[in-house]
Wavefront OBJ file of the C-alpha trace (Angstrom):
o trace
v 15.905 39.728 27.058
v 14.228 38.035 30.033
v 13.102 40.224 32.937
v 11.602 38.841 36.132
v 9.354 40.751 38.512
v 9.055 39.892 42.200
v 6.268 41.313 44.337
v 7.121 41.378 48.045
v 3.620 42.355 49.147
v 0.890 39.974 50.278
v -1.665 42.146 48.471
v -2.286 41.215 44.831
v -3.540 44.163 42.827
v -2.132 46.584 45.377
v 0.360 49.397 45.043
v 3.545 47.316 45.000
v 2.036 44.929 42.452
v 1.001 47.901 40.286
v 4.505 49.405 40.256
v 6.197 46.098 39.460
v 3.617 45.496 36.727
v 4.308 48.890 35.177
v 8.070 48.243 35.120
v 7.405 44.915 33.401
v 4.997 46.586 30.962
v 7.717 49.070 30.021
v 10.205 46.252 29.452
v 7.705 44.260 27.379
v 7.090 47.319 25.171
v 10.625 46.828 23.846
v 10.203 43.091 23.313
v 11.433 41.725 26.645
v 9.920 38.512 27.933
v 8.546 39.170 31.400
v 7.168 37.148 34.280
v 5.841 38.161 37.693
v 6.193 36.118 40.895
v 4.266 36.868 44.069
v 6.643 36.059 46.908
v 3.739 35.606 49.315
v 2.563 32.608 47.267
v 5.825 30.742 47.845
v 6.535 28.067 50.391
v 9.950 29.449 51.321
v 11.955 29.294 54.517
v 14.544 31.777 55.638
v 18.246 31.061 55.181
v 19.358 28.462 57.739
v 22.973 29.689 57.887
v 24.232 26.159 57.188
v 26.881 27.429 54.711
v 26.491 24.287 52.603
v 26.421 26.562 49.544
v 29.955 27.696 50.466
v 31.359 24.316 51.503
v 33.310 23.545 48.338
v 34.290 25.013 45.009
v 31.667 25.824 42.383
v 27.981 26.554 42.515
v 25.818 23.988 44.297
v 22.738 26.073 45.103
v 20.784 26.152 48.307
v 20.093 22.850 50.049
v 16.634 23.890 51.246
v 14.009 22.005 49.251
v 11.314 24.648 48.903
v 9.849 26.986 46.284
v 12.898 29.214 46.364
v 14.771 26.678 44.229
v 12.543 27.500 41.265
v 12.878 31.222 42.024
v 16.668 30.887 42.031
v 16.526 29.254 38.608
v 14.362 32.101 37.310
v 16.824 34.645 38.717
v 19.792 32.867 37.177
v 18.083 32.623 33.768
v 16.973 36.263 33.793
v 18.944 39.153 32.364
v 17.481 41.625 34.836
v 14.771 41.815 37.464
v 12.513 44.138 39.397
v 11.729 43.779 43.083
v 8.766 45.548 44.638
v 8.636 45.923 48.390
v 6.139 47.647 50.647
v 7.548 49.212 53.786
v 6.305 47.479 56.928
v 7.401 48.570 60.401
v 10.097 50.865 58.952
v 11.763 48.201 56.823
v 11.203 45.579 54.125
v 8.242 43.209 54.223
v 8.914 39.707 55.545
v 8.335 38.238 52.082
v 10.936 40.515 50.481
v 13.394 39.919 53.314
v 13.237 36.123 52.949
v 13.748 36.545 49.189
v 16.769 38.750 49.830
v 18.264 36.535 52.548
v 18.073 33.531 50.267
v 20.343 35.280 47.727
v 23.090 33.914 49.956
v 22.434 30.479 48.435
v 23.254 31.887 45.000
v 26.804 32.439 46.138
v 29.724 30.087 45.724
v 33.495 29.945 45.717
v 35.604 29.788 42.591
v 39.360 29.483 42.971
v 38.897 30.592 46.564
v 37.101 33.806 45.522
v 33.511 34.639 46.467
v 31.114 34.745 43.498
v 27.364 35.075 42.967
v 25.072 33.817 40.228
v 23.512 37.300 40.337
v 26.738 39.100 39.434
v 26.278 41.414 36.457
v 22.476 41.490 36.571
v 20.536 44.746 36.710
v 17.752 45.423 39.164
v 14.979 47.964 39.583
v 13.806 48.406 43.171
v 10.264 49.673 43.832
v 9.591 50.828 47.396
v 6.043 51.699 48.426
v 5.111 53.320 51.740
v 2.228 55.145 53.374
v 4.172 58.168 54.577
v 5.034 61.046 52.268
v 8.704 60.989 53.284
v 11.105 58.134 52.427
v 13.171 58.910 55.526
v 10.448 58.908 58.179
v 8.597 55.996 56.529
v 11.490 53.568 56.799
v 11.945 53.374 53.024
v 15.554 54.473 53.390
v 16.176 51.625 55.855
v 14.843 49.144 53.305
v 16.783 50.827 50.506
v 20.050 50.477 52.448
v 19.381 46.777 53.009
v 18.688 46.109 49.325
v 21.522 48.374 48.132
v 24.102 46.665 50.306
v 23.009 43.124 49.407
v 22.930 44.024 45.704
v 26.458 45.417 45.911
v 27.665 42.330 47.790
v 26.219 40.093 45.045
v 27.447 42.250 42.172
v 23.952 43.377 41.127
v 23.675 46.828 39.572
v 20.837 48.927 40.981
v 19.568 50.356 37.678
v 16.876 52.476 39.333
v 14.999 52.976 42.566
v 11.381 54.078 42.581
v 9.784 55.588 45.672
v 5.992 55.587 45.739
v 3.635 56.945 48.357
v 0.197 55.368 48.646
v -2.155 54.413 51.466
v -5.172 52.764 49.866
v -4.855 49.582 47.761
v -4.225 50.503 44.120
v -3.983 54.239 44.881
v -0.521 54.462 43.331
v -2.057 54.106 39.869
v -3.380 57.653 40.306
v 0.178 59.000 40.609
v 1.070 59.654 36.968
v 4.661 60.646 37.804
v 5.619 57.385 39.549
v 3.807 55.244 36.977
v 5.694 57.021 34.171
v 8.964 56.495 36.063
v 8.155 52.793 36.464
v 7.382 52.382 32.752
v 10.618 54.207 31.835
v 12.613 52.067 34.271
v 11.306 48.947 32.563
v 12.277 50.283 29.159
v 15.700 51.081 30.571
v 16.136 47.482 31.726
v 15.097 46.161 28.322
v 17.556 48.466 26.554
v 20.420 47.320 28.759
l 1 2 3 4 5 6 7 8 9 10 11 12 13 14 15 16 17 18 19 20 21 22 23 24 25 26 27 28 29 30 31 32 33 34 35 36 37 38 39 40 41 42 43 44 45 46 47 48 49 50 51 52 53 54 55 56 57 58 59 60 61 62 63 64 65 66 67 68 69 70 71 72 73 74 75 76 77 78 79 80 81 82 83 84 85 86 87 88 89 90 91 92 93 94 95 96 97 98 99 100 101 102 103 104 105 106 107 108 109 110 111 112 113 114 115 116 117 118 119 120 121 122 123 124 125 126 127 128 129 130 131 132 133 134 135 136 137 138 139 140 141 142 143 144 145 146 147 148 149 150 151 152 153 154 155 156 157 158 159 160 161 162 163 164 165 166 167 168 169 170 171 172 173 174 175 176 177 178 179 180 181 182 183 184 185 186 187 188 189 190 191
């Protein structure tokens, strides 16, 4: 079992990183191979809406020659993945949004039908915000974006974790959310 973790925060060692790490730790406890990618470290452009990935039959991948090519390969090779996203300005961080938008390049046509290389994969979504309410913080806006894209690509949302924290690393003090993250990772590894 191979499980990828993607951190959509620019802050290494912060709250989003901690939650993603705990999900991966839970998965590794059952023997899963895990790897973490910091999206902020990537040289990645947004989708250019060229539709080259949909031009013919079969999977061709995205034509943009940037770091997202390697990320796409990691996604394709994984059995499941976890995405951590801080809430910025009532929605997903820019890093997480570029990652999500580029899922479009994982799509293709087969016998005229729309397909995705992500179809059938399981995902854990970790949302971190400074407010104590997922509705007033914008977490629900981000959740809807990720939920809808996952459904469109055929990705099963295995679990969603909502964590409140203001100071870097503060989420580690929340035993409940850290236990939920560990359990979510174990759940991915069992699947």
